[in-house]
C-alpha positions in Angstrom: 0.0 0.0 0.0 1.0 3.6 -0.5 0.0 6.8 1.3 -2.9 7.3 -1.2 -4.6 4.4 0.5 -4.5 6.2 3.8 -8.1 7.4 3.9 -9.7 4.0 3.0 -7.4 2.2 5.4 -8.2 4.5 8.3 -11.9 4.3 7.5 -11.7 0.5 7.5 -9.8 0.6 10.7 -12.4 2.7 12.4 -15.2 0.3 11.3 -13.1 -2.6 12.6 -12.7 -0.9 15.9 -16.5 -0.5 16.3 -17.1 -4.1 15.2 -14.4 -5.5 17.6 -15.9 -3.4 20.4 -19.3 -4.9 19.8 -18.0 -8.4 19.6 -15.8 -7.8 22.7 -18.8 -6.6 24.7 -20.9 -9.6 23.5 -18.4 -12.3 24.3 -17.1 -13.3 27.7 -17.9 -15.7 30.5 -21.5 -14.9 29.7 -22.3 -14.6 26.0 -24.8 -11.7 25.3 -26.8 -11.5 22.0 -25.6 -8.7 19.9 -29.1 -7.2 19.7 -29.1 -6.9 23.5 -25.7 -5.3 23.5 -26.8 -2.7 21.0 -30.0 -2.1 23.0 -28.2 -1.7 26.3 -25.7 0.8 24.7 -28.5 2.8 23.1 -30.4 3.0 26.3 -27.3 4.1 28.3 -26.7 6.8 25.6 -30.1 8.2 26.2 -32.0 7.0 23.2 -35.6 6.0 23.5 -35.0 2.3 23.8 -36.4 0.0 26.4 -33.8 -1.2 29.0 -32.7 -4.8 28.7 -34.1 -6.8 31.7 -31.9 -8.5 34.2 -28.2 -8.0 34.8 -27.3 -7.9 31.1 -27.5 -4.1 30.9 -25.2 -3.7 33.9 -22.7 -6.2 32.5 -22.6 -4.4 29.2 -22.4 -0.8 30.5 -20.5 -1.2 33.7 -18.1 -4.0 33.0 -17.5 -4.7 29.3 -17.8 -1.2 27.8 -15.1 0.3 30.0 -12.9 -2.6 29.1 -13.4 -1.9 25.4 -12.6 1.8 25.9 -9.5 0.9 27.9 -8.3 -1.5 25.1 -8.7 1.3 22.5 -6.9 3.9 24.7 -4.0 1.7 25.6 -3.5 0.3 22.1 -3.6 3.7 20.5 -1.4 5.3 23.1 1.3 2.6 23.0 1.3 2.7 19.2 1.9 6.5 19.2 4.6 6.3 21.9 6.5 3.7 19.8 6.4 5.8 16.7 7.8 8.9 18.5 10.6 7.0 20.3 11.6 5.3 17.0 11.8 8.7 15.3 13.8 10.7 17.9 16.2 7.8 18.5 16.4 6.8 14.8 16.1 3.2 16.0 13.5 0.9 14.5 13.4 -1.3 17.6 12.7 1.5 20.1 9.6 1.1 22.2 8.6 1.8 25.9 10.3 -1.4 27.1 13.6 -0.5 25.6 13.8 2.6 27.8 12.7 0.9 31.0 9.5 2.9 31.2 7.3 -0.2 31.5 9.7 -2.0 33.8 9.7 0.9 36.2 5.9 1.0 36.3 5.9 -2.8 36.8 8.2 -2.5 39.8 6.0 0.1 41.4 2.9 -2.0 41.0 4.5 -5.2 42.2 5.8 -3.5 45.3 2.1 -2.7 46.2 0.9 -6.3 45.4 3.7 -8.1 47.3 4.9 -5.7 50.0 3.0 -2.5 50.8 -0.6 -3.4 50.2 -3.5 -1.1 49.3 -2.7 1.9 51.4 -4.6 4.2 49.1 -7.5 1.9 48.3 -8.4 1.3 44.7 -6.0 4.0 43.5 -2.9 2.4 45.2 -1.9 0.3 42.2 -2.3 3.0 39.5 -0.4 5.6 41.7 2.4 3.2 42.4 2.8 2.1 38.8 2.7 5.7 37.6 5.3 6.7 40.2 7.6 3.8 39.1 7.3 4.8 35.4 8.1 8.5 36.1 11.0 7.5 38.4 12.5 5.4 35.7 12.4 8.3 33.2 14.0 10.6 35.7 16.8 8.1 36.4 17.4 7.6 32.7 17.6 11.4 32.1 19.9 11.9 35.1 22.2 9.1 33.8 22.3 10.6 30.4 23.1 14.0 31.8 25.8 12.5 34.0 27.7 11.0 31.1 27.4 14.3 29.3 25.7 13.2 26.2 22.2 13.3 24.8 22.6 11.3 21.6 20.1 8.6 20.9 22.7 5.8 21.4 23.4 7.1 25.0 19.7 7.4 25.7 19.1 3.8 24.5 22.0 2.4 26.6 20.9 4.3 29.7 17.3 3.0 29.2 18.5 -0.6 28.8 20.6 -0.3 32.0 17.7 1.1 34.0 15.3 -1.4 32.5 17.5 -4.3 33.7 17.8 -2.7 37.1 14.0 -2.3 37.6 13.4 -5.8 36.2 15.8 -7.2 38.8 14.0 -5.2 41.5 10.7 -6.6 40.3 11.9 -10.1 40.4 13.3 -9.6 43.9 10.0 -8.2 45.2 8.2 -11.2 43.7 10.6 -13.6 45.4 10.8 -11.8 48.8 7.1 -10.7 49.1 3.9 -12.4 49.8 3.9 -15.6 47.7 0.2 -15.8 47.8 0.2 -12.8 45.5 2.3 -14.5 42.9 -0.6 -15.1 40.5 -1.7 -11.5 40.7 1.9 -10.4 40.0 2.2 -12.7 37.0 -1.0 -11.6 35.5 -0.3 -7.9 36.0 3.3 -8.0 34.7 2.0 -9.7 31.5 -0.8 -7.2 31.1 -4.5 -7.3 31.3 -7.6 -5.1 31.1 -9.5 -6.6 34.0 -9.0 -3.4 36.1 -11.1 -1.4 33.7 -13.8 0.6 35.5 -15.5 3.9 34.9 -13.6 5.5 37.7 -10.2 4.8 36.1 -11.0 5.0 32.4 -10.2 8.7 32.5 -6.6 7.9 33.3 -6.2 5.8 30.1 -7.9 8.5 28.0 -5.6 11.1 29.5 -2.6 9.0 28.6 -3.5 8.6 25.0 -4.7 12.2 24.6 -1.5 13.6 26.1 0.8 11.7 23.7 -1.5 12.3 20.7 -1.7 16.0 21.3 2.0 16.3 21.8 2.7 14.4 18.6 0.3 16.3 16.4 1.4 19.7 17.7 5.1 18.8 17.0 4.6 16.8 13.9 6.8 19.2 11.8 9.7 18.9 14.3 9.3 15.1 14.2 9.4 15.2 10.4 12.6 17.1 10.6 14.3 14.2 12.4 13.7 12.1 9.3 16.3 14.0 7.4 19.0 13.6 10.1 20.0 15.5 13.2 22.1 18.1 11.3 19.2 18.8 8.9 16.9 19.1 11.9 19.2 21.6 13.5 19.4 23.6 10.3 15.6 23.8 10.3 15.5 25.3 13.8 14.9 22.2 15.9 17.0 22.0 19.1 17.6 18.3 18.7 18.9 17.4 22.1 16.2 19.4 24.0 13.4 18.1 21.8 14.5 14.5 22.1 14.4 14.8 25.9 11.0 16.5 25.8 9.7 13.7 23.6 11.1 11.1 26.0 9.4 12.8 28.9 6.1 12.9 27.1 6.4 9.2 26.2 7.3 8.4 29.8 4.3 10.3 31.1 1.9 8.6 28.7 3.4 5.1 29.2 3.3 5.3 33.0 -0.4 6.2 32.9 -1.3 3.4 30.5 0.8 0.8 32.3 -0.8 1.9 35.6 -4.2 0.7 34.5 -3.4 -2.1 32.0 -0.1 -3.6 33.2 2.8 -4.4 31.0 1.7 -5.1 27.4 4.7 -5.7 25.1 5.4 -5.3 21.4 2.5 -3.0 20.6 4.8 0.1 20.5 7.3 -1.9 18.4 5.0 -3.4 15.7 2.4 -0.8 15.1 4.7 2.1 13.8 6.2 -0.3 11.2 2.7 -1.4 10.0 1.4 2.2 10.0 4.2 3.5 7.9 3.2 1.2 5.1 -0.2 2.9 5.0 0.5 6.5 6.1 4.1 7.0 5.0 6.8 8.6 7.0 5.3 12.0 7.8 4.0 12.2 11.4 0.6 13.9 10.9 -0.8 10.9 9.2 1.5 8.4 11.0 0.2 9.4 14.4 -3.5 8.8 13.3 -2.6 5.5 11.7 -0.7 4.3 14.8 -3.6 5.2 17.0 -6.1 3.3 14.8 -4.0 0.2 14.2 -2.9 0.1 17.8 -6.5 0.1 19.0 -7.4 -2.7 16.6 -4.5 -4.9 17.6 -5.1 -4.6 21.3 -8.9 -5.1 21.0 -8.3 -8.2 18.9 -5.7 -9.5 21.3 -7.9 -9.0 24.3 -10.7 -10.9 22.6 -8.4 -13.8 21.9 -7.1 -13.7 25.5 -10.6 -14.1 26.8 -11.8 -16.8 24.5 -8.8 -19.1 23.8 -8.8 -20.8 27.2 -12.2 -20.4 28.8 -13.2 -19.9 31.5 -9.7 -18.6 32.3 -8.5 -15.4 30.9 -5.0 -15.3 29.5 -2.7 -12.3 30.2 -3.0 -10.1 27.1 0.8 -9.8 26.9 1.0 -13.5 25.9 -1.0 -12.7 22.8 0.8 -9.5 21.8 4.2 -11.1 22.5 3.4 -14.1 20.3 2.2 -11.8 17.5 5.3 -9.6 18.0 7.7 -12.5 17.8 6.1 -13.6 14.5 6.2 -10.1 13.2 10.0 -9.7 14.0 10.7 -13.1 12.3 8.7 -12.2 9.2 10.5 -8.8 9.1 13.9 -10.5 9.3 13.0 -13.0 6.6 11.7 -10.2 4.2 14.8 -8.1 4.8 17.0 -11.1 4.1 15.5 -11.6 0.6 
């Protein structure tokens, strides 16, 4: 495909998001007829439609609809974050995990599950995960400043070092903490959308909105990076400062998304590569494509996670990691020939 297919592809992606949302709401431990799903949503939206009797309406509106919105927000947000990090580091393998952003958030959440407990009630886990993600970003930036360099290779190396450090801390907390919480830790560190509720959906929407607004407002600066750092400087972009600013925006968004959905891998790596085939290299279209395709991928992955091994629910990270591994292998094979 070429950029001229951008409009039809985005339109098809939007339709697919709606279709996946309806199917996701309909299927679960209790299968709800699609007609009742649509009636429940219409009634909740204020249309003159009779409410569905029994608990079905509550399941649709209070449980499954927030989960679908969370999947859309997290998928779109991680896709955009991956595109921005790949651009400013000029590294096609860059994603939130490469810079330790997800591992820091995981360490914060695991510390709550295994050691500290719910000191702040239902907000304890999101607050701890957000704090861990932001702390990781601060440590990476301090390390980069300490070695007196802000080049992309130094940022990547610092991110890898901090990622390994916080991963080791997470493993220690799992081993030394309450062993009865091991299942919760395992599920959370592999990602899941089971925490979706109306009272925390706003966090996920904030996370995707923040990174999308930042990307769209700075799309010309991001485009300048495509020509190289020297060309970007000649166009008036302060490369080092803007790279750090982008990293902070990515850290803020990632920390928020991980705080409500756990660690979901490979979305930020895969989606930008797929989106560039449709939208091209320029970021105004690329950001939109990453948001749409990221939402589609995560909604489809969540549907698979809930239906492959009933009545159990697989961590969604298992699905995305499996798809990501196949994607990387396919990319390597194509580049070989």
